[in-house]
C-alpha positions, 0 to 999 in steps of 0.5 A: 746532562743537567737537564736530563737529570732534572727531567729524570727527577721530575718523571720519578716524582710524578707521584707527588702531583702537580703541587709537589713537582712545582715545589721541586722545580723551585728547589732545583732552581734554588740549588742550582743558584747556590752551586753555580760554578762549583765542580765535582772531582769528575769535572761534572757540575756540582749540581749533578750530585744533589740532583742524583741523590734526590732522583734516587730518593724519588725513585723509591717514592720518598716524601716531598720534604726528604727529596727537597732536603736532598736537593739542598743538602749541601747548600749550607756547607758549599753554598752561600745560603743560610738556615734562615733563608732556607727556612723562609723559602722552604719551611722549618722541616726542610731547613731542619733536614738540611741543617742536620745533614750539614752538622753530620758532614762537618764531623769528619772521622779523619779529624779524630785520633785514629790508627788504622793499624790498631783495630781496638782503637778504631773499632771503639771509635767507629762504634761511638761515631755511628751512635753520634750520627744517629743521635744527632739526627732529630729526624731519621730522614737526615740519616736517610739523606746522608746514606744516599749522599754517601751512596752516590759519592761512593760511585766516584771513589776512583776519582779520589787520591789513593790515600783518601780513597782508601779512607773514605771507602773504609769509613763507608763500610765500617760506619755508613753501611753499618748504620744502614743495617742498624736502621734496617735499610739492607739494600743500601748497606750491601750497595755501599759495601760492594762499591767500597770493597776494592778501595777499602781493602784492595788486598782482600778484594784481589784475594776474593777475585782470584778465589771467586773466579775459580768457583763454577758459577752457574749463571742459569741456576737461579732462573731454573729454580724460579721456574720450578718454584713457580710451576709448583706454586701454580699447581697448588694454587698459590699466587706469589706477588713476585719471585726473583734472585741473584748471586750474593753481594761480593763483600758479604760473600767474601767475608762468609767464604773466608771467615765462615767457610775457609774458602770451602765452596762445598759448605757455602750454601747461600751463594745463590739467593731467591726471594719470594714475595707473597700476600700474607703471613699465612702464605709465607709459611705455606710457600715454605712448606711447598718449597721444602716438599720439592727440595731438601732443607739443609739442617740448621739453616732455617730461621723464622724472623717473622715470629721473632723479628730482628732488633731493626724490625727485619722480618722474613723466613729463611731456609737453605736447600739443595736439589737432587744434583747437589746445588745449594741455594738460600730462599726467603719468604716475606710479605710486601710490608715485610719487604718494605721494612727490609729494604728501607727499615725505619725509612719505610714510613716516609716511603709513601705514594701520593703523600701530598694527598691529604686524604691519605693521612689516615692510611699513613697513620694506619700503616705506622700502626701496622708496622709497629705491631710487626716490630714487637719491641716498639710501641704503637705510634699514631703519627709521625711525631710520635714515631720519630720520637720513639725512634730517637729513644730507641737509637741512643737518644738518651745519650749525647756525644761531644768532643775534646779539642783533640777529637776524642769522643765523650759519651754523656747522658742528655742534659749533661754539663761541662762539669760532667764532661770534665769528670768524664775526662779525669777526676783531677780535671773535674776537681780543678775545673774553673771554666769551660769553652764551647766551640771556643766561646766561654759558657757557664758551668751549668750549661747543657751540652748538645751532640757534636759540641767541642768542649775545652775545660779550663783548670786552675790549681786554686779551683775546688768543687762547689756544692752548687754543682750537685744540683746541675750535674747529670752523671752519677760519676760526677756526683760521687766524685764531687761528694767525695771531695766535699766530704774529705774537705769538710769532714771535721765539720760534718762529724760535728754536725752529724753527732749533734743531729744524732744526739737530738734524735736520741732525745726525740725518741727517749733512747738511753745514752751509750758510750762510743765504744758500744755504739761502734760495736753495734754499728759494725754488727749492722748492715751499714757499710760504715766502719766507724761512728765518724763515717756514719755521722758524716753520711748522716750530716750529708743526708746520705744516711737517714735518722731511722737507719742510723738509730736502728744500726746503733740501737738494735731494738729501736722501732718507730712503732708508737704505743697507740693508746685509746681511752677506755670509753672509745674502745669497742666492746670486747677489745680492752686488751689493746690498752697499753699494747703496741699495735698497728693497722695492717697495710694489706687490708687497711682496717678502719678500726679494731672492731670486727678484726683479728690481731696478729703478733709479729716478730717485733711483738707488735700486734698488727690488726687485720680485717677478718676477711684478710687473705693474710690470715689464711696463711698465718701462723695460728699460734700468733693469731689472737682475738681482740 
């Protein structure tokens, strides 16, 4: 059996060439050594699992690194090897893929605080868990390997104990299938759901089987429609690349029948689906027109995902039709490139034939550019590093997901610290934060956390927030809470510092002194949010309120425009009127001098000097324009 699997893998991987196959033979030998003596629940040698996952990836023509990563994906977790050993033997990239899959495998949803009877709690956790898995994958191929790993394991769910079987099946539908959809691998999504349906939701599956068995499934309807469509295409000289069809997947059919159609089969028009692959976008629309000419479109069912792609990059034309006998079916039109993205999503760019051939590098880069153009919400990429980097940004890379010791997931920005984590739990935990442990080991409070870290905060009744924390924390919430604490703790001192700086500002601008009553009255009339002078002085001392804004609030007539006096002998002829008058040069046209310029009297009675050619003067109030 193992020899057969090895041969199937090598046969499927012929596109990698002799060097690629030799590399696979080395990886197979390495994996067999690491898994020697290990068995699966089915009784098969454990090596059959990584061989099967690698074979499925090779069938889909993934690159060599992905396939070797699949062969080795359990060696860190189940074997006796190390990251350094894999790196030495197979290189940094493959070692990174194996390590990434291992990290994801080590975060078990079953260890989190979940209650399957509480949909709100469950849904909230799995949504965060999906983001965690995506964010942890530095290389999107890590997710690809993990999805195919789960796909193969799902085929043996029946060997698990009932409780574990139900849990893993539901986890597969709610998490892994949804991740497959998020990154656009529609085929794997449907397969994962169908394999898990009967184990995850046994009562619903029985209901589906009972209701579905009563439906009159017309086995030959799809073949009949394909023949009719081919005949019509041929008569109009349209040559499709492929036409095929099937009855819809069981899980998606069940959900639609129950929740959208209330088991009313007469309203369920997409039980049967046909897909047409053509050469170009133009042919997609042309084929749609031909099919609409021989069948009747069902109103409200046409979707143009070519003109407006889905968020995951999916593109296709969808339409639902019925024939003269009332048989309804769905049809889709797409190009080979659209089909590639629909089937493999973000993985499509590691799905290249002859990847080991260096002369294809330009074609690979060009394919990246074409795909990025089709996805209007992504930027152009020139190489794999840029492409992966952008995908990381698109897939929640600006966030990290870390755990409390009890398994609760905390969502934080990149580069967050244990102090950010503490305040995310509760303000009191942050205020009393004394130390932190990362995976059981003490770390500095300004350490940067990473995805998957398990953090324990050590608190003390004597601990207090430090002003030094403000330079290292990342979250605005933590900064606000630290400042609030420091403000309250040092309020009296900050009032004194703020008032002293305010008095210095009064002297600087030679403003008249006003009593506190008048200053408070003016402050309340201003737009500032402070209710009294003390609050304003505190904000001023903490540099949360600028000197100019404070002075403008308590001295409504205050302006920073200075008197620009120029000696008479330096004034150009004819503009003596500027002597002793407040004026500024306008920022819109930036005149270098008052010569050959106009003046405009602003509402603050300051003359703004514009060039004669400035467009502003064409729309200005003529009464305010003056010669200078």
